[in-house]
C-alpha positions as CSV (number, residue, x, y, z in Angstrom):
1,M,0.2,-6.2,8.8
2,E,-2.4,-3.8,7.2
3,P,-5.4,-5.6,5.3
4,F,-5.5,-6.6,1.7
5,R,-8.8,-8.4,1.3
6,V,-11.0,-9.2,-1.7
7,H,-14.7,-8.8,-1.1
8,I,-17.1,-10.7,-3.3
9,L,-20.2,-8.8,-4.3
10,G,-21.2,-11.1,-7.4
11,C,-19.8,-14.3,-8.9
12,G,-22.5,-15.4,-11.2
13,S,-22.1,-15.3,-14.9
14,A,-24.4,-13.6,-17.7
15,L,-27.1,-16.2,-17.7
16,P,-30.0,-15.6,-15.3
17,T,-29.8,-17.1,-11.9
18,T,-31.5,-16.5,-8.5
19,R,-28.4,-17.5,-6.4
20,H,-25.9,-15.1,-7.8
21,F,-25.2,-11.6,-8.9
22,S,-23.2,-10.8,-11.7
23,S,-19.6,-10.4,-11.6
24,M,-18.3,-7.6,-9.3
25,Q,-15.6,-7.4,-6.4
26,V,-14.1,-5.0,-4.2
27,V,-10.2,-5.1,-3.3
28,D,-9.3,-3.4,-0.1
29,C,-5.3,-2.9,0.1
30,R,-4.4,-1.1,3.3
31,G,-7.7,0.9,3.4
32,K,-8.2,1.7,0.0
33,L,-10.9,0.2,-2.2
34,F,-10.7,-0.8,-5.6
35,M,-13.8,-2.3,-7.5
36,I,-13.2,-4.8,-10.2
37,D,-16.0,-5.2,-12.6
38,C,-19.5,-3.7,-11.9
39,G,-22.5,-6.0,-12.5
40,E,-26.0,-5.1,-12.0
41,G,-27.1,-4.2,-8.3
42,A,-23.4,-2.9,-7.7
43,Q,-24.7,-0.1,-5.3
44,L,-26.9,-2.4,-3.6
45,Q,-24.3,-5.0,-3.0
46,L,-21.8,-2.1,-1.9
47,R,-24.3,-1.1,0.8
48,R,-24.8,-4.9,1.9
49,S,-21.2,-5.3,2.2
50,S,-20.8,-2.2,4.8
51,L,-18.0,-1.0,2.7
52,S,-17.5,2.7,2.4
53,F,-18.6,4.4,-0.7
54,E,-16.4,7.4,-0.2
55,R,-13.2,5.0,0.0
56,L,-14.0,3.8,-3.4
57,G,-11.8,5.9,-5.7
58,H,-11.2,3.3,-8.6
59,V,-13.2,1.0,-10.7
60,F,-11.7,-1.5,-13.3
61,I,-13.7,-2.9,-16.1
62,S,-12.5,-6.2,-17.7
63,H,-14.6,-5.8,-20.9
64,L,-18.0,-4.5,-22.2
65,H,-20.2,-7.4,-21.7
66,G,-23.2,-6.4,-19.8
67,D,-22.7,-8.5,-16.7
68,H,-19.3,-6.9,-16.2
69,C,-20.4,-3.4,-16.4
70,F,-24.2,-2.6,-16.4
71,G,-24.0,-1.7,-12.9
72,L,-21.7,1.0,-13.4
73,I,-24.1,4.0,-14.4
74,G,-26.5,3.2,-11.6
75,M,-23.6,3.4,-8.9
76,I,-22.3,6.5,-10.1
77,S,-25.7,7.8,-9.8
78,T,-25.8,6.7,-6.3
79,F,-22.6,8.2,-5.4
80,G,-24.2,11.6,-6.8
81,L,-27.2,11.5,-5.0
82,L,-25.2,10.7,-1.8
83,G,-23.2,13.8,-2.2
84,R,-20.0,12.5,-3.3
85,N,-17.7,15.1,-4.4
86,A,-14.2,13.2,-4.5
87,S,-13.5,11.9,-8.4
88,L,-14.2,8.5,-9.4
89,H,-11.7,6.8,-11.8
90,I,-12.8,4.5,-14.4
91,H,-10.2,2.0,-16.0
92,A,-11.7,0.1,-18.9
93,P,-11.3,-0.8,-22.6
94,G,-11.3,2.4,-24.6
95,E,-14.7,1.4,-26.2
96,L,-16.5,2.1,-23.1
97,E,-15.8,6.0,-22.8
98,P,-17.9,7.4,-25.5
99,M,-21.0,5.0,-24.3
100,L,-20.1,6.5,-20.6
101,K,-20.0,10.0,-21.5
102,A,-23.4,9.8,-23.5
103,Q,-25.0,8.1,-20.6
104,L,-23.6,11.0,-18.0
105,N,-24.8,13.4,-20.6
106,M,-28.3,11.8,-21.4
107,F,-29.2,11.4,-17.8
108,F,-27.2,13.9,-15.6
109,N,-26.2,16.5,-18.3
110,Y,-22.5,16.0,-16.3
111,D,-24.0,17.6,-13.4
112,I,-23.5,14.7,-10.9
113,G,-21.4,16.6,-8.3
114,Y,-18.0,15.2,-8.8
115,A,-16.0,14.2,-11.4
116,V,-15.8,10.8,-13.2
117,E,-12.2,10.2,-15.1
118,F,-12.0,7.9,-17.7
119,H,-8.5,6.1,-18.3
120,P,-8.5,3.5,-21.2
121,V,-6.8,0.1,-20.9
122,D,-5.0,-1.5,-23.6
123,T,-6.2,-5.1,-23.4
124,T,-3.5,-6.5,-25.5
125,R,-0.5,-5.5,-23.3
126,Q,0.5,-6.2,-19.6
127,Q,1.4,-3.1,-18.2
128,V,1.2,-0.9,-15.0
129,I,-2.3,1.1,-15.4
130,Y,-2.4,2.2,-11.8
131,E,0.1,3.3,-9.2
132,D,0.5,4.9,-5.9
133,R,3.0,4.9,-2.9
134,S,2.0,1.3,-1.7
135,L,0.2,-0.5,-4.8
136,T,0.6,-1.4,-8.3
137,V,-2.2,-2.6,-10.6
138,E,-1.1,-4.3,-14.0
139,S,-3.3,-5.0,-16.9
140,I,-3.3,-8.8,-18.1
141,P,-4.5,-9.7,-21.8
142,L,-7.0,-12.2,-21.8
143,D,-8.7,-14.3,-24.7
144,H,-12.3,-13.5,-24.9
145,R,-15.0,-12.9,-27.5
146,M,-14.4,-9.0,-27.0
147,P,-11.2,-7.1,-25.9
148,C,-10.8,-8.3,-22.3
149,A,-8.1,-7.6,-19.6
150,G,-7.7,-9.2,-16.0
151,F,-6.0,-7.2,-13.3
152,L,-2.9,-7.7,-11.1
153,F,-2.7,-6.1,-7.8
154,R,0.9,-5.8,-6.4
155,E,1.8,-4.4,-2.8
156,K,5.1,-2.6,-2.9
157,P,7.8,-3.4,-0.7
158,T,7.6,-1.9,2.8
159,L,10.4,-0.9,5.1
160,P,11.7,-3.3,8.0
161,H,10.1,-3.5,11.3
162,I,11.8,-1.5,14.0
163,R,12.6,-3.8,17.2
164,R,10.8,-1.9,20.3
165,D,13.3,-3.8,22.6
166,M,16.1,-2.4,20.9
167,I,14.8,1.0,20.8
168,D,14.3,0.4,24.6
169,L,17.5,-1.1,25.3
170,Y,19.6,1.7,23.7
171,G,17.2,4.8,24.5
172,I,16.9,5.4,20.4
173,P,15.0,8.7,20.3
174,T,11.9,8.7,17.7
175,S,13.5,10.9,15.5
176,Q,15.9,8.1,14.3
177,I,13.5,5.6,13.6
178,M,12.7,6.3,10.1
179,N,16.7,6.7,9.4
180,I,17.2,3.2,11.1
181,K,14.1,1.8,9.2
182,G,15.9,3.3,5.9
183,G,19.1,1.3,6.4
184,Q,21.0,3.4,8.8
185,G,22.7,2.0,12.2
186,F,22.7,4.0,15.5
187,T,25.7,5.5,17.2
188,L,25.8,5.4,20.9
189,P,27.0,8.1,23.2
190,D,30.5,6.4,23.6
191,G,30.8,6.2,19.8
192,T,29.7,2.5,19.4
193,T,27.5,1.9,16.5
194,V,24.8,-0.5,16.7
195,P,24.3,-2.2,13.2
196,H,21.1,-1.7,11.3
197,E,20.6,-5.6,11.3
198,Q,20.5,-5.8,14.8
199,L,17.5,-3.0,15.0
200,V,15.0,-4.4,12.8
201,T,13.2,-7.2,11.6
202,A,12.4,-8.2,8.1
203,P,9.6,-6.5,6.3
204,D,6.3,-8.1,5.4
205,K,6.3,-10.0,2.3
206,P,4.6,-8.0,-0.3
207,R,1.1,-9.4,-1.2
208,S,-0.3,-10.0,-4.8
209,Y,-3.8,-10.7,-6.1
210,A,-4.7,-11.5,-9.8
211,Y,-8.4,-11.1,-11.1
212,C,-9.0,-13.2,-14.6
213,S,-12.2,-12.4,-15.8
214,D,-13.7,-14.0,-18.8
215,T,-11.3,-15.9,-20.7
216,K,-10.8,-19.3,-22.6
217,Y,-8.0,-21.4,-21.2
218,M,-4.3,-19.8,-22.1
219,P,-1.7,-22.5,-21.5
220,R,0.9,-19.6,-20.9
221,L,-1.4,-17.2,-18.8
222,H,0.7,-18.7,-15.9
223,E,3.7,-17.1,-16.9
224,R,2.1,-13.7,-16.3
225,L,1.1,-14.9,-12.8
226,K,4.0,-16.7,-11.2
227,G,4.0,-16.7,-7.5
228,V,0.8,-14.7,-7.1
229,D,-0.6,-15.0,-3.4
230,T,-4.4,-15.3,-4.6
231,L,-5.6,-15.8,-8.1
232,Y,-9.3,-15.4,-9.4
233,H,-9.8,-17.2,-12.3
234,E,-13.3,-17.5,-14.2
235,S,-14.6,-21.1,-14.0
236,T,-18.1,-21.1,-16.0
237,Y,-18.2,-24.8,-16.9
238,A,-17.3,-28.4,-15.5
239,D,-15.7,-30.8,-17.9
240,D,-19.1,-31.8,-19.1
241,K,-19.1,-28.5,-21.0
242,L,-15.7,-28.6,-22.3
243,Q,-16.9,-27.7,-25.7
244,S,-19.1,-25.0,-24.7
245,A,-16.1,-23.4,-23.0
246,E,-13.9,-23.8,-26.4
247,N,-17.2,-21.9,-28.3
248,Y,-17.6,-19.4,-26.0
249,Y,-14.2,-18.3,-24.9
250,H,-14.8,-19.5,-21.3
251,S,-12.7,-21.8,-19.1
252,T,-13.6,-25.0,-16.8
253,A,-12.9,-25.5,-13.3
254,R,-10.3,-27.9,-14.1
255,Q,-8.7,-25.3,-16.6
256,A,-8.5,-22.6,-14.1
257,A,-7.2,-25.2,-11.6
258,T,-4.2,-25.8,-14.1
259,V,-3.5,-22.2,-14.4
260,A,-3.2,-22.0,-10.7
261,R,-0.9,-25.0,-10.4
262,D,1.2,-24.0,-13.1
263,A,1.7,-20.4,-11.6
264,Q,2.3,-21.8,-8.2
265,V,-0.2,-19.6,-6.5
266,G,-1.3,-19.4,-2.9
267,K,-5.0,-20.1,-3.3
268,L,-7.5,-20.3,-6.1
269,L,-10.9,-18.4,-6.2
270,L,-13.5,-19.8,-8.5
271,G,-16.3,-17.8,-9.9
272,H,-18.4,-16.7,-13.0
273,Y,-20.4,-19.8,-12.7
274,S,-23.2,-21.1,-15.4
275,A,-26.5,-21.1,-14.0
276,R,-26.9,-24.6,-15.3
277,Y,-25.1,-25.9,-12.2
278,A,-27.6,-26.2,-9.3
279,D,-24.7,-27.5,-7.3
280,E,-21.5,-25.6,-7.9
281,H,-19.3,-28.3,-6.0
282,I,-19.0,-29.9,-9.0
283,L,-16.8,-27.2,-9.9
284,L,-14.8,-27.2,-6.9
285,N,-14.4,-30.8,-6.8
286,E,-12.9,-30.8,-10.4
287,A,-10.5,-27.8,-9.4
288,Q,-9.2,-29.6,-6.3
289,Q,-8.4,-32.7,-8.4
290,V,-5.8,-30.6,-10.0
291,F,-5.1,-27.5,-7.2
292,Q,-6.1,-28.6,-3.7
293,N,-6.2,-24.9,-2.5
294,S,-9.3,-24.0,-4.3
295,F,-12.4,-22.2,-3.3
296,L,-15.7,-21.4,-4.3
297,T,-16.7,-18.1,-4.0
298,N,-20.1,-16.6,-2.8
299,E,-21.8,-13.2,-2.4
300,M,-20.3,-11.5,0.7
301,D,-17.4,-14.1,1.0
302,V,-14.3,-12.1,2.2
303,F,-10.9,-13.5,1.1
304,D,-7.6,-12.5,2.8
305,V,-4.9,-12.2,0.1
């Protein structure tokens, strides 16, 4: 099975902290790299992660608070200095486009050596905002102090696996393998047909990853996330700051775990920690009381979806 992984480059919130970078992740789906949010120091964290700059083709920005987008112009500049020539696609709330264009014009006069293409995201609708042969990315409306969207990465179904023992047994030529994967049987020289079902095993189950950035607790959010394999949900506060979570449109670790439990996800990743917690295990402990398969994220962690 080809890799589907999440690389954590930053998991802190807007408040200054010496322990964490601000929010940024890279999703590696079958060799294609997608960045989610782009806090300060993104190019530095990319280099530390040893991920390929050239393979990063799309950046998804959840909202326009600085801890989620202040690293974007620096990363764009670094890519240009390194000689990038492939287009970079930015998917973000539409309000970012004029600001990004102004920065590119002011600092680079649009001459960075490659195209930066902007795709506005409607933060009020769940819809497919990116699609290729193997993957779709959907926006997820969230409830924050400004327009904000999460992102749901879903693999497309793959073809079944050919059984090598059957290929050898019946001497099936390579030219017929794709036909068999597509549903056909194989006819032997004596006219006997070997059914398709005997020649293949079940395809891999499509995997999915949901990223829920800054948001207050949404009691019905789980309906959009049913059965997701891995969920990242912000967990800025513990129960001691429940009122702060309500006031500032953030979530507690317990609330994040409630979403994970109700959505019946495979595992929950916690992040966007408030700097007031010197030991983030208080967040983990509260989450695990509701959803046991919860994990803290830290810089340079890698999670298999």
